[in-house]
N, C-alpha and C positions, 0 to 999 in steps of 0.2 A: 473569633474570627481574626485572621491576621491581615493587619493593616498594610494597605498597598505600600507605603514608604518602608516597611521592614522587609519587604521581598527583594531579593537580589534583581539588579538591572539585567539587560540582555547579554550584556560583555560578563558580567559575573555569572550568569546561568550558564554560558558556553564554556567559561572557564572551571566551574564545578563539573560539568559533564566531561570535558578534556581529562581533569585530574580523575573522576571515577573511571572513566575509561582506561586509562593508563593503569590504575590500580587492578582493575578486573582482568587486564591482559596479562599484567604481572603475575596473577594468581593463576595464570594458565587457562582463563576462559578465552573463548573465541568470539569474536564479533559478529552478530548475525544482522544483516539489515544496517538500518542506521542508528539502532539504540537499544539493541537486544544483544545478550551475551549468554553463552551456552559452554558446558564442558566439551572438548573434543571427541568424546566417545556419544555425545547426545545425538540422536536422529536427526536433529535441525542442523547440526554442524555437517554431517555427512551428506545431508540434502544441498546444503549450500556450496559443498566441494563439488557434487556431482550437477550442480545447476538446476536442482529440481525444487529447490526451496521456493515455496509459495507464500502469498501474502491474501488473506482475505479480509472481511470487514472486522473480524475479531483480532487480527493480528497476524505475526508469521507463523508458518505450520508446515510439516511435511506431511500432512493429512492428504491423501489424493481423493476425497471425495469430489466428485462433480457438483454434487447439490446439497450442501451443508443446510440443514434444518434446524432453526433455533425453536426451542421448546420452552424457555422459561422467559420470565419478564425480561422486556427490553431486548429479548434476543432478535437476530437479523437472520433470516434464510436467504440464501443466495441461488435464485432459481433461473433456468435458462431464459425466462420471459423478463426477468428483474429482480428486485429485492424486495422483501416484506420485513418490516418490523412488528415485533410484539408490543402490546401496550408496557409502558414502562413502570407501572405501578404493581407489585406483587399480589396485592389484595385482588387488583381486577383481572390479573391472570389466572389466579386460583379459581376465580368465581367463573370465568371462561371455561376453564378446564371441568370443573365441577358441572357444568351445562354441556359437555362434550363439545363445546365450540372452540374454534381456533383463537388464538391470542392475537392476531394480527389486526393492526390498527391503522397501519399506513403502509404504502408500498411505491416502488417507483419503477416503472416500465424501462426495459433497456432496448437500445437500438443497435445496429450492426456497430457504428461509430462508437458508441459508448463501450462497447465490449472490446473493441480494438483500443479504446484510449486506457481502458481498465488494465487489460494485457500489458500494454507498454509502460504504465506506470507501476505495475506488479514488477516487472523485470528490473525497472529502474530501482526500485525499492529492494529488491532482493539481490540482484547483481552489480548495480551500478552501471550497467550497460543494456544495449538492447541489440540484438541480431536480427535485422529485418528479415533475413532469409528465413529465420523460424517461423515467420507469419505467412498466411495464405496469400495474403497481398503485400510483399515485402516493399512495394513503393509506397503504399498507404502507411505502412508500420513505420517507414523513414521519415516521411513528412509529419506523421503524428510525433514521432519521437522528438523531432526539431520543435515543434510546437510546444510539447509538454517541458522540454528541458529549456527553453526560452522562457517558459513563465516560472521556472524554479525560483524560489526566493532567493534573492542575493544574484541571481543571473540576469545579464543585460546583454542585449544584441547591440551594443553601441560601437564595436570596434569593426574595422574594415575587415578583419578576418572572419568574424562572426556574420557580417552580412553577405559576404562571399558564400559563406558555408549555407547561410540561410536561402540564398538565390539557388545554389546548387540542389538543396534538399526539395526546394519548390519546383524546380523544373524538372527533378527526376520523379517526383510524385504526381505531377499535373501534366507531364509533357511528353 
């Protein structure tokens, strides 16, 4: 076990990540999302360029499946009604499969606002931007984008400019 005092602090971790990112880009890798790298010919690089990159509970993907089903231990399925996670223990998962039972041990129901929040966060993680016009309810997407971006780590709404932007977003989405 690594002792806490032997681990790099937050500043050192950011420096290490920046150095690794620079080296990967120097080696002709393309940045995908916030912390992934692929070769330019990779399907994910092409999806990112086309604006079709997706992020699900497993990570970045260019898979267009609307309902990914997880089959193994700890896998997560994303269904229209919500998410379902399989048992994390491989032995339990195998025992359930041997009994022709699903491995699902817990789930979370999704509501419309959850789905909208998920799509807004997905666009931020994949594109670092949100186009409210791409949503069925642009005003709700705009307001939720502000809420999500305001809560982003390191982000604060303390400036006058931010306060005015927040007020415009609220007035647009509720008014």
